N, C-alpha and C positions, 0 to 999 in steps of 0.2 A: 339573791339573783338580781343582776342588774337589769332594770327595765329597758326595753328597746324603745327608743324615741323615734317618732315618725315626723316627717315634715310634709304637711298637706299641700298639695298643688291642685288648685281648682281650675277647671276648664269651663269657659263660658259657653262654648259650643263645640260640636264634634270636629269642625274643620280648623280649629285653632292650632297654630304651630307654636311650639314652645321655643323660647329663646335659649341661648347657649347656657346661661346659668341654671335654668330649670332642667335642661337635659342632663347637665352634670350632676345636679342634685338627685335626679332619678337614678343615674348610674351608680352613684355612691351608695344610695339606699339599697339598690339591688345587690350590691357586692359586699354589704356589711358582714353578713354571716360567713361568706366565703373568706373574706379577709381575716376574720377572727380565727377561723380554723387554720389558716396558713401561718398566722403569727405564732401559733402554738408549736409548729413543727421546727421553728428555728431557721427556716429558709426564706423568711420574708425579706424582699428587697435585694436578694443576692443574685449573683450571675447564674445564668442557666448553665450548669456544668456539663451538659451533654453537647454543647456547641463549642467547646474549647479543646485545645491539644491535650492529649493524655500521655502521661509518663509514669511508668512503674519504677519506683525508686528502690534501690538495694542499700538502704542506710544501715550502718552498724550502730547499735544502741550505745556502744562504748565510746563512740567518737562523736559526741554531741556538738563539738566545735568545728567539725569538718564542713566543707562546703556543701551546702544543701542543694539538691536538684531543683528546689523551688527557685533558687537564685541563679544556679548555673545553667539550668535547662537540660542537664545531663540525665541519663537514665535510658531505659529501654522504651523507645517510642512505639506506641501502637499506631501503625500507619493508617491514616485516613486522608484521602485527597479528593479533590473535585476536578472535573475536567473543564470547568469554565473559570476564566479569570475574572476578577472584579475590576472592570474597566475604569471605575470611578476612583480607584485607589490613588492617592496622591503622594503618600509617603511609604517608605519601606516598612513592612510589618515585622514584628518580632514575636517569637513564640513565648506565650505565657502559660507554663504548664500547670496541670492539676496533678497533685501527688496523691497516690493511694498507697498506704502502708498496709501490707497484708501480713496476717499471722499465719504463715505457712512455711514449708521447708525451704530454707535458704533465704527467706525474706522475713526477718523478724518484725513483729508488730510493735513498733516503737513510735513514740510521738515525735514527730519532726517539728520544725519551727512553725509555730502558730497552730499546731494541731491540737485537737482536744482529745479526751479519753477515747480509746479505741475499743470497739467490740470485737468479737471473735472473727467476724467477716471483714472488719476494717470499715473505714468511712472515707468520704471524699472531703478534701480540704483544698482550698484554692484562694489565690489572691485575685479578685475580680479584675479582668483586663479592661482597658478603656474601650475596646471594641473587639469584635470577633477576629482573631488573628488568621493570617494566611501562612501556609507553610508548604514545603515540598514542591510538587509540580504546580500547584495552584499559585504559590508565591512566585515561581519563575514566570508563569504566564502573565501575572499582573505586573511584574517588574519589567519584562521585555515588551509587553503589549501585544504579543502574538501567541495564540494557542497552537502548539505544534500539531494537535489533532486535526486542525483544519487543513493540513497538508496531506491528509490521508490518501487522497487519490493519486498522489505522486509516487506512492509505493507500488503502483501497477505499471510503471514505465518499463517498456521492453527494449527500446533503443534510445540510449541517453542522448546521443548527438542530435538526433532529430527532435526530441522533446525539448532539449535546451535551446535549440535554434528557434523553435516555435515560440517558446516563452520569451526569448529575448527580442523577437520581432513583433511581439504583442499581437500576433495573429490569434493567439489564444491567451488572453491576459489572465494572470494568476488570480486576480480578485474575482473574476467571473467563474473560475474553475473550482474554487473552494466552496462549493455550495452543497456538496453531498459527500457522505463518508461511506466507505465500503467495509468498515469493521475489520481493519487489518491489524497487524501486530502493534500498531501505534496505540491501540486502545488498552494494551497491557502496560504501557509505559508509565502512566501515573503511579501505579502500584509499585513500580520498580525504581522510580526516581529516588535518588539519595542513597542507593545501595552500591553503585558502581561508578567510579570516577570517570571512566572512559565514556559511559553512556550519558552521564550528566553533562560532560563537556560537549559531546556531540549534539545533545538536545539544545543547549544554550546557543551553540554555534548556528544551527539551522534556524532557530527562532529569530536570532538577530539578523541573519541573512534575509529571511522572509520579510521581516519588518522593513528592511532597507529597500527591498524590491517593491513592496506594497506601498510604501510611503517614501519615495525617493526625494521629495521636496520638503519633508518634515525636518524642522530645525534640529530635532533630537537625533536625526539620522545623518545630518550634514557633518562632514569631516570624520565619519566613523569608519572609513575604509581600513585604516590602520588597526582599529579595534577589531574589525572582522578578521583581518589577517592574524591578529594575535589570538583570537578565539579559535580560529581554524588550526593554527599551529599548536596550541595547547591541546586541542582535541586529538590531533594526530600523535602527539607525544604520549598522551595517556593511553591512546589505543595501542601504540607500539609496545608500550610497557606491559599492557595487559596481554597482548599476543605473545610476548617473550616469556611470560610467566608460565612455567611448565605445569603449575598446579591449576591455574584458572583459565587457560586458553579455551577450554570447552564451555565456559560460561556463556549462555545464550545472550547475555547483555553485550558481549563483545560483538557478536554477529549483528545485533540490533544497532550498535554504534556504527558499524561499517555501512549498513544499509541507510542509516540516517545521514551519514556524511555523503553518501551518493546523492541523496536528495539535495543536499547543499550545493553539489556540483551542478545539478540541473538549474538551480536558481542563479548560478553564476553565468557570465557571458560564455558563449561557445568558443571562446578563444583557446580553451584547453580541451580539445575534443576527446582526449584519451583519459581525462581525470575520472569521469563516471565509469568508464570501462575498467579502469584499474581497481576501483572499489568493488565493482561487481565480480571481477575475476578473483580478487582476494576473498570476498565472501564465499564464492563457489569453492575455492580451495579449502576454506575452513569447514564448510558443510561436508565436503568429501572426507576431510581428515577426521571429523567427528564420527563418521561412520553411520550406518543405517540404524543402529540400536539406541541412539540417544535422542529420539524425537518422541517424547512421552507427554510433555506438558502442552497445554493449549498455546502458551506463548511460543514454544519451539515450533509447533505445527503451523502457527500463523506466520512465523518468520520464513519457514520453508515454502509455504504456499506463495508468498509474495515474491519469492526468488525463482519460481518455476519458469516463467516467461523470460526474464533476463538471462537465466542460465542457458536456455535453449538458444536464444539469439546470440549470446556470446560464443557458444560452441560453434555455431555456424560462421560467425565472424572470424573466429580463430581457426576455422577449418579443422576441427577435431571432434571426435565422437563425444556425445553427451554421457557422462558417467551415470546419470539417472536412468539410462536405458538398461542398466544391469538389473537382474531379477530382484536382489535384496532391496534395491532402491524403489523398484516398482511396487513392492509390497508396502514400503513406507508411504508412497503416494496414495495407494488405496486406503491406507489408514487415516489419511487427512480428511476424508469425507465426513461431513456432519449429517447424520441421519435426521430426517424430519424437517430440514430447512428447505429454502427455495432451491429448486433443482438446478438452476443455472446461475445462482449467486456464487460468489467465491466460497470454495470448499463444499459446494453442492455436488451432487452425483454427476450431473451432466458437465459441469465446469471441469471437474477433475478428470473425467473421461477424455475430454478434448486434449488437455495437456499431457495425459498419458500417451496419446497418439503423437503429440508434438515432440516428445523426447526422442522419437525414432528418426526424425528428419535429419539431424546432423550426420548420423551414421550412414543413411542412405545417400545423402548428397556426396559424401566423401567416396563411398564405394563406386557410385556411378561415375564420378569424376576420374577416379583411378582407372576404371575400365575403359572409358573413352579416350583418356590421355595415353593409353598404351604403356603406362609405367609398370604395370604388372601383366604378366602373360597368363590370361585366364582361359580355361577350357570352356567348351560349349556348355558343359554341365554347370560350371560355376556361374556362367552368364545366365543360364536358365534359372538357377536358384536366386540370383539377384533380381531378375525380372519378376519372379514369383513373389519375392518380398515386397517389391514396389507395388504390385497389383493388390496384394493383401492389405498393404497400408492404405491404398486409395479406397478399396472397398470398405474398410473400417471407417474412414472419414465420411464416405457417402452414407453409410448406415447411421453414423452419428448425426449427420445433417437431416436425414429423414426423421429420426427420433426427435430432433430439435423442432422441426416444423410441426410434427404431430403434437408435441407437448405444448407448443405455443397456441395451437388451435383448440386444444381440448382442456387446457388449464388456464382459464382467464384470470383465476385468482392468484396466479404467480406474481409476487410483488417484486421480482427482479427488475431493477431500473432498466429503462430502454437503452441507455448508453452502454451498460454492461452486456446486454444482449447483442447490441451492435458490435461490441468488441469481440465477442465470441463468434458472431457471424463473419466478421472480417478475418479472424484467425482461421476459421474453418475454410474460407475461400482461399486464403494464401496457402494452406496446406494442400488443397485440391489442385491449385495451380502448379505447385512444385511436384506433386505426385504425377500429374499428367505429363510434365516435362521429363521426369525420370523414365516413365514407360516409353515415351516417344523416342528418347535417346537410345534405348536398348532394342526396341521392337520396330524393325523397318516396315512391317506390314501395317502397323497402326500409327505410324509417325504422323501422318496427315490428320487422322482422326483425333489423336491425343493433342496435337497442336491446336486443332479447332476448339477442343474443350478448354485448353489452357487460355486461349484468347477469350473464350466466352466468360470464364470465371474472372479473368482480369478486367474485362469490360464491366461485369457486374460490380466488381469491387469499386471501380471508379464511379459508376453510377451512384452507388450508395454514398460515397464520399462527397460527390457534388450535391446530393440531396440534403445531407445532414450538416454541411459545412457551416451554415449560419444558424441552423435550427438547434443544434445540440453540440455545444463546444467540446464537451468531454468525448462524445462519440467521434468527432472529427480529430480530436487529439489522439485517440487510440488508433484510428485508421491511418492517419498520416505516418505513424511509426512503422507500418508494414507495407505502405503503398509501393515501395520499391520493388516488391515481388511482382506486382501487377504491371507496373510501368516497364520493367525490364523485359517482360515477355512481349508486350505490345511493340516495344522498340526493336526487338530482335526477330520477330516472327518471319519476316521476309527472308532474312539471312538463314534462319533455322531450316526453312524448307527449300533453300536454293540447291538445285541439282538433286541427285539421288541421295546424297548424304551418307554414302557408304564408303568405308575404307576398302581398299583392294587387297590388303594383306590379311591372310588367315591368322588367327581364328577370329579376328575382330571385324570382319566385313559387315556384320549386322549392326555395328555400332555407328552412331553419328560421328562426324569428324570431331576430333578433339578440340580444335580451335573454336568451334561453335559453342560447345559446352563451356569451354574456358571463358569465352567472351560473355556468356550469360552470367557466369559466376562473378566475373569482374564487375559487371554492371550492378549486381546486387551487393557485392562485398566491398567494392572500391568506392569511388566517389558517388557512383550510382546516379539515381534520378532525383530531380526536383519537380514536384507536381504542383500545379496551381489550377484550381477548378475553372478559372477564367481564361488562362493562357495556354493550358495544356502542360506537357512535361518535356523537359530537356535532358537528354542523356549526355553525361560527362565522361562516359567510359571510353577506353582507348579503342574498342572494337568498332564502334559506330558513333559518329557525331552528327546528329540530326535533330532538328526541332520538329516534334510531332504535335499536331493539334488534335486533342482528344474530342471526338464528336459526342457531345452530351446528348443523352436519350437516343443513342444510335441503335440500340437493340432493346428488345423486350426481355429484360433480365429476370423477371419474376420476383423482383425485390418488392417487399411490402413494407412501407415505411412505418405503418402503425404497429404491426406485430413483429417486425424484424425477422422475417422468415425467408427461406431459400425459394419458396414457391416451386416452380417446375424446373428449377435450375439443375437439379441432380437426378431427375427421374431417369435420364438416359446415361448417366455417368457410371460406367463400370469398366 
């Protein structure tokens, strides 16, 4: 037995500090026995195999001269990726695989190049890399310099033209907006990267575009406009090829690629206002074509959740009913709820309840428009049924609002971010505004009362926007996208109540004049309103051209900035 030798280190007094040489000697002595045991295992000084890329090789023992997966990097890769890029990476990384030869069915246990004798379970063999390699989504993030997951909040955009205009005008700069993530479908992307050409091309395109927006003066970004066009064109071509494939068009990666390319359009200048809408319309058609039975995985459910608000707004813009209002699709929306999560976070119970009400709006808008325009001859019973539908819709929104306030006051532990709560608050107000106008257009007895409520809710909406404009960039970003609903009501309220507002011809004498409802729709769906918290809002619609100065703090709206609640706003709303 080899005697263990000790090196004695004397201390003159308790407060003495050892030098570097003595500290090293102490560490060496402390680790001697551990080092001796490690040397016996045969892994002394070798690469930590758990931190490198893994490949399962299917080598044939009879072909010993064939190209080895150790050299080619081929094989069945076991996916593993990180959501954070290594910002300090200076050179492109390459995959250095570790090969495992298994003695199992279909994978013979043979010794590959450099491999030692194998056991029944196989063993790990590797060529130690110079450094830990990057691959897959992680490699893309390091190569481009932008993590696509940081664009997560842009998956919640409802109206692309407004959002793109705000981003281009730097009223809500992108670098200040990417501070929080809402756990959307983007968090499933790292695991799917490398499996779909159209998705990979879309991710690289949007990452490169985001880098150019965030670092416009970066030398690496200079002169790269043609490269961006090339990446965008490649992404469109691979997407078209995937959509044309009769076997793969239902792949959720195709839908994800479309939604990611819509984000790319938001980062572009608003010179192409229809580009974002074209992508959203295409995504909506694919969702409808897939049918209600194909939304089983969490990735698919996250994709559909992110599309709810854009689909509703696009249906209104295109003036067509929302297909999600059909009963099979309503069942799908109910299945998107995650039990046990924050009630008003995305895919929470309260969040999904609100959008379940929102899908009814396009159909009601079209039916009321057709009734007031006189394009269809409706009986009194049909008008009564339409009015009952509008009232029921408004009552359900009021009930949701009350539950929202109750939850906010009784559940302080809810971790739903304030800007998400403000987004829901604004969406609820815009629905109440529309429902009040619908009822007022049909019921002459309540026209004045319903218009007063519509004006109240509109004023509340602008109060909130003025208050959060500088304090919470994301909240302002959300509210600006739907502010046209409020501003169009405030701009048209005088004309809406002008005269008796009744047609003389039966059976539509109870309905408001068609030109008034048409003008309101034009104000929302046409060029619409531009609102500035300092200057008021300017109406560009054909019906009325006036500059209105919005009186800030003109009413007691009941808005609570700390808890984002409706307060007393809906207590009388029925």
